[in-house]
C-alpha positions, -999 to 999 in steps of 0.1 A, spaced: 162 -192 94 140 -197 68 155 -195 33 142 -164 12 123 -172 -17 146 -166 -46 144 -137 -69 133 -156 -101 105 -176 -84 92 -143 -71 93 -119 -100 70 -148 -119 47 -155 -95 40 -117 -83 36 -106 -120 10 -136 -123 -7 -124 -91 -6 -87 -106 -20 -96 -135 -49 -115 -115 -54 -80 -96 -61 -61 -127 -90 -88 -135 -99 -84 -101 -101 -45 -103 -121 -49 -137 -142 -67 -117 -148 -42 -87 -156 -19 -112 -180 -31 -134 -197 -48 -104 -200 -17 -78 -183 -35 -53 -163 -19 -26 -132 -27 -12 -110 -17 23 -76 -31 26 -61 -22 58 -24 -28 65 -8 -25 96 19 -38 115 53 -33 132 74 -2 118 96 -19 88 74 -49 87 69 -42 47 32 -25 46 42 1 21 61 -20 -4 32 -46 1 9 -15 -9 32 -9 -40 32 -42 -57 -2 -44 -52 -12 -12 -68 15 -13 -91 -4 -16 -119 -40 -6 -107 -59 26 -123 -54 50 -99 -88 67 -100 -104 31 -89 -78 17 -66 -67 47 -41 -38 44 -13 -50 62 18 -22 73 41 -32 103 66 -11 128 82 -9 132 121 -47 144 131 -49 182 133 -61 201 162 -98 200 146 -96 163 138 -89 157 176 -122 175 185 -136 154 160 -155 119 166 -124 96 158 -134 75 129 -148 107 113 -116 117 99 -114 82 81 -152 79 67 -148 103 39 -120 83 25 -141 49 22 -147 36 -11 -179 41 -36 -192 19 -55 -167 4 -78 -135 13 -58 -109 -1 -38 -93 17 -9 -59 7 5 -51 20 40 -14 25 47 -24 25 81 -58 31 96 -80 39 125 -59 11 143 -34 40 152 -53 44 181 -47 10 194 -14 9 183 13 42 185 -12 64 201 -16 41 229 20 29 231 32 64 228 8 82 250 -8 103 224 -45 96 235 -59 90 266 -72 58 284 -106 70 282 -103 70 244 -82 42 240 -112 21 257 -138 36 238 -118 28 205 -120 -4 217 -158 -9 222 -166 12 189 -140 -2 163 -161 -37 165 -192 -17 160 -177 6 131 -163 -24 114 -199 -44 116 -216 -15 103 -192 -12 73 -196 -47 62 -234 -50 67 -234 -20 44 -218 -45 14 -179 -32 18 -157 -60 15 -133 -52 43 -100 -68 49 -73 -65 77 -35 -76 74 -13 -72 101 24 -74 88 50 -94 115 87 -87 118 110 -101 142 127 -74 165 164 -86 148 148 -80 113 133 -49 124 164 -33 135 185 -46 106 160 -27 82 161 5 104 198 5 102 196 1 66 175 30 61 195 54 81 227 45 56 205 48 28 197 87 14 168 74 -6 149 60 22 157 80 51 127 97 47 110 65 58 125 65 94 111 85 120 118 90 158 85 74 165 98 43 143 133 40 162 113 41 197 97 10 186 128 -9 195 131 3 231 91 -3 230 88 -37 217 71 -51 245 46 -27 248 39 -27 213 34 -63 213 11 -60 241 -10 -34 226 -10 -59 192 -24 -83 216 -47 -66 231 -60 -49 198 -67 -83 182 -89 -98 213 -111 -69 212 -114 -64 171 -106 -99 156 -140 -106 147 -159 -125 123 -171 -100 103 -137 -85 96 -109 -109 109 -73 -100 109 -50 -119 90 -13 -119 102 15 -119 73 51 -131 84 73 -106 64 107 -111 76 111 -123 37 92 -92 22 96 -112 -11 73 -144 2 52 -119 28 39 -101 -5 30 -132 -28 11 -143 5 -4 -114 8 -17 -108 -25 -28 -145 -31 -48 -142 0 -64 -107 -9 -72 -126 -40 -90 -153 -28 -109 -134 -4 -124 -108 -31 -155 -128 -51 -142 -117 -79 -142 -133 -110 -131 -123 -148 -152 -100 -166 -151 -94 -206 -129 -65 -217 -150 -42 -238 -131 -48 -276 -116 -15 -285 -103 -5 -319 -77 15 -328 -86 36 -358 -67 46 -390 -51 75 -389 -65 101 -414 -45 117 -440 -22 145 -433 -47 179 -437 -21 207 -439 -14 209 -398 23 222 -395 36 223 -359 53 258 -352 89 260 -346 103 245 -315 123 275 -305 89 290 -300 84 269 -269 101 259 -238 117 227 -237 137 207 -208 174 200 -218 179 169 -233 205 153 -204 199 121 -217 216 128 -250 245 144 -231 249 115 -208 247 87 -237 273 108 -256 298 107 -224 287 72 -220 297 63 -252 329 83 -253 341 60 -223 339 28 -245 309 12 -227 278 0 -243 252 28 -243 225 5 -259 228 -27 -234 199 -38 -212 158 -36 -214 141 -1 -213 137 3 -171 
């Protein structure tokens, strides 16, 4: 079994990469580039946590996360790609897609949510659609997060026992255990038809989530032709002298209860160190 990436090393490298992501975003905004990053893969393979680390310090007005819900009845009557088109980036924007049009080649195919005719049409049209995006100037990157069956089941059980993450576990997710080989075949077929020169697939091994995030972000930074841009200097002005303003009495407004102060008092009364540690 591969040794897990040490936490201290991971955090140091992640911080450096996230700083570069901020610079890359500045380049995208300044040049008017358009970037789409697709995150696909096995359930519990770490797509969501990778997206979180990519977007953590980015401007949400520039970098958007798109995670579409189950198609509505109206959606089902439209051209399949139509519901994704409005979410494509305009100039100076980055879109991170937490799953994408590849739902049709994965869960919809395996779970029988689409007809065979719809599935075959998707396999024909997806490369055409993506070539159109790239030809129009969009930078399109597609990542497939792979996880072993053993690690996937471990993560499912961990989510089941964690009330903070249980929402991540759906009936469809756990079905991927019994349909492991069906999903494998669907992924292989998808790659055969959609791993095109204009928009190739890149696999991310993610049994070690720390390593997978470092690898994926490093690769993303290498595939976008960004370069450092000069930041516009900002000067913080001197605060002018007070002009006689008086704040209205606090009793006139509604304030949230100071729960934090009460917690500090209780903690101090218990004899523990209330001031230790860095502000998180």
